[in-house]
C-alpha positions in Angstrom: 73.6 39.7 12.2 70.5 38.3 10.6 70.7 35.6 7.9 71.0 36.6 4.3 68.4 36.8 1.7 68.8 35.8 -1.8 67.5 37.1 -5.1 68.1 35.5 -8.5 66.7 36.5 -11.9 67.6 35.6 -15.5 71.1 34.5 -14.3 73.6 33.2 -16.8 77.3 32.1 -16.6 79.7 31.5 -19.3 83.2 30.2 -18.2 86.3 32.0 -19.7 87.2 30.3 -22.9 83.9 28.6 -23.5 81.5 29.4 -26.2 78.5 28.1 -24.3 76.6 28.9 -21.1 77.0 26.2 -18.5 74.3 27.9 -16.3 71.2 29.4 -18.0 68.5 30.5 -15.8 66.8 33.0 -18.1 63.1 33.3 -17.5 63.7 31.9 -13.9 63.2 34.1 -10.8 64.0 32.8 -7.2 63.6 34.6 -3.9 64.8 33.0 -0.8 64.1 34.9 2.3 66.5 35.4 5.1 66.6 32.0 7.1 65.0 30.3 4.2 66.1 27.0 2.4 66.9 26.4 -1.2 67.4 22.9 -2.2 68.9 22.1 -5.6 68.5 18.6 -7.3 69.8 17.1 -10.5 72.3 14.5 -12.0 76.0 15.0 -12.1 76.9 17.8 -14.6 73.4 19.4 -14.1 74.7 22.7 -13.0 74.3 22.4 -9.2 77.7 23.3 -8.2 77.9 26.1 -10.7 74.8 27.8 -9.1 76.2 27.2 -5.6 79.5 28.8 -6.5 77.6 31.8 -8.1 75.7 32.3 -4.8 78.9 32.0 -2.9 80.3 34.9 -4.9 83.0 32.7 -6.7 82.0 33.2 -10.4 83.7 36.2 -12.0 85.7 36.9 -9.0 87.6 33.8 -8.1 86.8 31.8 -11.3 87.0 33.7 -14.6 84.1 34.1 -16.9 80.9 36.2 -17.6 78.1 36.4 -15.2 75.0 38.2 -16.2 71.5 38.7 -14.9 70.5 39.5 -11.3 72.1 37.9 -8.2 71.9 39.7 -4.9 73.0 38.1 -1.7 72.4 39.9 1.5 72.2 43.3 -0.4 75.6 42.4 -2.3 75.2 42.6 -6.1 77.3 39.6 -7.2 77.0 40.4 -10.9 78.4 43.9 -10.3 81.2 42.2 -8.1 82.0 39.9 -10.9 83.4 42.9 -12.8 84.9 44.8 -10.1 86.2 42.3 -7.5 89.3 39.9 -7.4 87.7 37.8 -4.8 84.6 36.9 -2.8 83.2 40.4 -1.6 84.2 40.9 1.9 80.6 41.6 3.0 79.7 38.1 1.9 82.8 36.1 2.7 82.7 37.1 6.4 79.2 35.7 6.7 79.5 32.5 4.5 79.9 28.8 5.4 80.8 26.7 2.5 80.9 22.9 2.1 82.5 21.9 -1.2 81.4 18.7 -3.0 83.9 15.7 -3.0 84.9 12.6 -1.0 88.0 14.5 0.4 87.3 18.2 0.8 90.3 20.3 1.0 91.6 21.9 4.4 93.8 24.8 5.2 95.7 23.3 8.4 96.7 19.7 9.2 94.6 19.2 12.5 90.9 19.5 12.5 91.0 21.5 15.6 93.1 24.3 14.1 91.2 24.1 10.8 87.9 24.7 12.7 89.3 27.3 14.8 90.1 29.6 11.7 86.6 30.7 11.1 86.2 31.3 15.0 89.3 33.5 15.0 88.1 35.6 12.0 84.9 36.3 14.0 87.0 37.0 17.2 85.5 34.3 19.3 87.5 34.2 22.6 90.3 31.5 22.5 88.9 30.0 25.7 85.5 29.4 24.1 86.8 27.8 20.9 87.4 24.1 22.0 84.0 23.7 23.7 82.3 25.3 20.6 84.2 22.9 18.2 83.3 19.9 20.3 79.8 20.9 20.3 79.4 21.4 16.6 81.4 18.2 16.1 78.7 16.3 17.7 76.1 18.2 15.7 78.0 17.4 12.5 78.3 13.6 13.2 82.1 14.1 13.8 83.6 11.8 16.4 85.0 14.3 19.1 88.2 12.1 19.4 89.0 13.1 15.8 89.5 16.8 16.3 93.1 16.5 17.5 94.0 14.2 14.5 95.4 15.2 11.2 92.7 15.4 8.6 95.1 13.6 6.3 94.3 10.4 8.3 90.4 10.7 7.9 88.3 8.5 5.7 86.3 10.1 2.9 83.2 10.2 5.1 85.0 11.6 8.1 86.5 14.3 5.8 82.9 15.2 4.6 81.5 15.5 8.2 84.7 17.5 9.1 84.0 19.9 6.1 80.4 20.5 7.5 81.8 21.1 11.0 84.3 23.7 9.6 81.6 25.6 7.7 79.0 25.5 10.5 81.1 26.2 13.6 81.1 29.9 13.3 77.3 30.1 12.8 77.4 31.7 9.4 74.5 33.7 8.1 74.5 31.9 4.9 75.4 28.3 4.4 76.1 26.8 1.0 76.6 22.9 1.0 77.3 20.9 -2.1 76.4 17.1 -1.4 77.0 17.6 2.3 75.7 14.0 3.1 78.0 12.2 0.6 80.0 9.5 1.9 78.2 9.4 5.3 76.7 6.2 6.8 73.0 6.3 7.4 73.2 7.4 11.0 75.7 10.1 10.6 73.7 11.4 7.4 70.6 11.7 9.5 72.4 13.6 12.3 74.0 16.1 9.9 70.7 16.5 8.0 69.0 17.5 11.3 71.4 20.0 12.0 71.3 21.5 8.6 67.4 21.6 8.9 67.6 23.2 12.3 70.3 25.9 11.4 69.0 29.4 11.5 71.2 30.4 8.5 69.9 30.9 5.2 70.7 27.7 3.5 71.4 26.6 -0.1 72.0 22.9 -0.4 72.6 20.7 -3.5 72.2 17.0 -3.5 71.1 14.1 -5.6 68.8 12.8 -2.8 66.9 15.4 -1.0 64.8 13.3 1.2 66.6 13.8 4.4 67.0 17.6 3.9 63.4 18.5 2.7 61.0 20.5 4.9 57.6 22.0 4.4 59.1 25.5 3.8 62.0 24.6 1.6 62.0 25.8 -2.1 63.3 23.2 -4.5 65.0 23.8 -8.0 65.8 20.7 -10.3 68.4 21.4 -12.9 69.6 19.6 -16.0 72.1 20.9 -18.4 72.4 24.1 -16.6 68.7 24.9 -16.9 65.7 24.5 -14.5 63.6 21.4 -15.3 59.7 21.9 -15.5 57.1 20.9 -14.4 58.1 21.6 -10.8 56.6 20.3 -7.6 56.7 22.0 -4.2 58.6 24.9 -5.6 58.1 28.6 -4.7 60.2 30.0 -7.4 58.6 31.1 -10.7 59.3 30.7 -14.4 58.4 33.7 -16.6 57.4 33.5 -20.2 60.0 35.0 -22.4 
């Protein structure tokens, strides 16, 4: 399947029980073509993770609250899904790779090999092909191949961060969402993973404090502060409309 396009316009999010918006993109319109890159920058608490969760289909479906505006990912209307679905819409979840932020990402199964095999199983990759594919993506994501047979509970923070990228990328998703994917990595590992992210054929939405290793001539950028887009922008293809 081809990568997924993304359309965002006037998007807002109010968590359940809150009296304020934690994401307020009124007046902002963003269009990311299939295979394109959207880089999101901002300090801690700026709203980067919230916007990533919205694009991943988590807001209003897994996380309770009120999502309004326009958000269409690969033809799936995620604002409508927020009022009708009890989980990430299947049309999106089956094509999504997600790297959550944090020094110790969660995992489903104890061994990295088994955890990385889960998305391959869901995409019906033959069992005999799984290990070679996992080893190849381990090298691409700066994971020592010797680690794939070890328990993730023994990994360092940097090793877990790289392992999370491996699990997200191993099935070649059509949409990759990554929240601080280079956090905790040494310089050499960060450069290797950044190269893999830049060369991926997926549509990519990546949030990071430092975008220097991830930027490219074709990437769009958004800078957030307090849940809103900060202007003026530089090298950004998105637009702000007057209200």
